[in-house]
N, C-alpha and C positions, 0 to 999 in steps of 0.2 A: 376280557373276552372280545375278540375282534368282531366288529359289526359286519353283518352280511349285507352286501350291496343289493340295491333294488334290481339291478340287472340279473344277479344270481337268483333272486326270488322269482323274478318273471320267467327265467329260463326253467327253473324247477317246476313252476306251475304249468308251463308249456309242455314239459316232459310228461307230467301226470295226465293232462288233458289228452295229449296225443296217444299215450298208451291206453287210456280208458276208451278212447274212440275206436281204436283197433279192436279191443276186446268186445265192445258192444256190437260193432259191425260184423264181427266174425261169428259170435255165438249168441247174440241177442242179449237184451238187457237183463231179463230174469235168469237166464242161464249163466250169467257172468257174476262171480262173487267178488268181493273186495280183495280176497286173496289172489284171484286171477289178475286183478289190476296191479296189486303190489308186485307180483311176479313179473308182469309185463314191463313195469317201469323200473324194476330192480331197486326199490326203495323200501325202507322200513315203514311199518304202520304209522309210527309217530310222524315221520316225514310227510306222509300223504295226508293224514288227518289234520295236520297243521293248516292245510289249505282247504280241504273238503271234508264235510261231516259224513259222507257216505255216497252211495251210487246215485241217489236222487239229486244231490247237489252237483255231482259230476256231470250228469246228463243235462241238467238245467244250464250249467255254465257252458257246455258245448253248444247247446241250442242258441243261447243268447249271443255267443261269439259269432256263430254263423250268420244270424240275422243282422247283427251289427255290420258284418263284412258286406253283406248284400246291400244294406242301406247306404253304406259309404260309396259303394260302386255306383249306385244309381244317382246319388247326389253329385258325384264328380261328373257323371255323364250329362246330367241336366245342365251343367255349366258350360258345356261345349257349344260351339256355334259353327255350323248348325248342329242341333242335337242328333245323336245316332238314332235312326229309326228302329222299331222293334226287331226287324229281321237281322239287324246288326247287334242290337243290345242284348237280346236273349242269349245267343251263343257266346257273346263277350262276357256276360255275367257268369256263366257256367265255367268258361275258360279261366277267368280270374280266380274263381273259387278253387279250381283245380290247381292253379299255380300256387295259391296260398296254402292249400291243404292237399298236397299231392300224394299222401299216403295210400298205399295199395295193400290188398290182401295177398296171401301166398299165391293165389291164382293170377295175380296181376290186375285184378279188378279194382277199379277206383273205389275207395272206401266210402266216400261221402254219400252217394245215393242210398246205399244200404243203411248207413247210419241215420239218414233222414227218415227212412221208414220206421226205424226203431224209436226215434223221438216221437213221431206221430202216434205210434201204437201206445207208447207209455203215457202220452198225454191224456188218453182216454181213461186212464186209471188214476192219474195224479193231478189233483186240483192245483198244486203248486207249479207243476210244469205247464199246465194249461195256462196259468196266469203269465208265466214267462213268455210263452208263445204268443198269447194275445197282445202283450205289450210290444213284442218284437214285430209282429205282423202289422200292428198299428203304425209303427215307425216306417215299415216298408211301404205300406199303403200311402203314407204321406210322401215318401220319396218317389214312388211311381206317379203320384199326383203332381209332384214337381216336374217330372218328365213330361207328363201330359200338358202342363201349362207351358213348358218350353216349346212343345210342338205347336201349341196355339200361337205363341209369340212369333214362331218362325213361319206361320201360315200353313203348317202341315196338318192341322186339326181344326175342325170347325169350332167356333166360339161356344156353340150350344151343346157340345159334347159333354156327357156325364163323366167327369174326370175320375170320380171315385169308383164308378162302375168299371171304367177302363183299367184302373189300378188293380181291382180285384181280378179282372179277366187276365191281366198280364201275369199276376202272381200265380193264378191257376195254370197258365201255360207253362211257366218255368217248373212248377211242381209236377205237372204231368210229364214233362220231358225227363225230369230227374227220376220219377217213379218208373218210367219205362227203362231207364238205365239200370235201376236196381233189380227189376224183375226179368228183363230180357237181354241185358248186356249193353255195351256202350253204343252210343249214337254218334255218327260222324258230325262234327260241327257244321259241315255244309248242309246236312239234312235238317238241322235246326234252323239254319238261315233260310233254306229253300221252303221249308214247311211254313214258317212264319210269314215269309213273303207271299206265299200262295194264299194264305188266309187274308192278308192285307189287300190282295188284288180282287177279292170277291166283291161283286157289285150287287146292290139291292135291285130287285126287279122293279120296273117302272109301274106306277100305280095304274091298275086296270089292265095290266098285261096278262 
């Protein structure tokens, strides 16, 4: 029997994950059956279950992959000199995610923001998925922390800044933009940049003013 190459195995896994992601984003996690996934990817049950034991494993794998992609984007950006400021970095991160995962629904809507909402919702019911997200967000917080430290080294951020608090705030900013996309439609990249830049320009009132 001929050996199946790793390239073939990786491509098959990618096919399954992409098909499942479309199903979950279109119809929701609980309204999607494994039969729906099998139909979408045009594979037998045996071929799919070779890689994933069910819907829970599929959505956990999708979430983990997205979080790893975001972390890698941040780690690369932290090595730039000078490091990109948040008004550049936030739209860049979303643009790179769109480039890597460009799938759309029949309406032309980008799939990723709606899929993200599905992952969040399911995590409230699934301790296993919550654990996956917790691990992934910890990695992203560390990556954002690396960005903050690169800002400090470049003189763009004060030495006494709370790096972890900044990381949490930046994660919330990206999540908020993505949630708006899922609920209200696409947001132009320039709006992301301009909005983040406006927040950065806010000045604290002088003491006693």
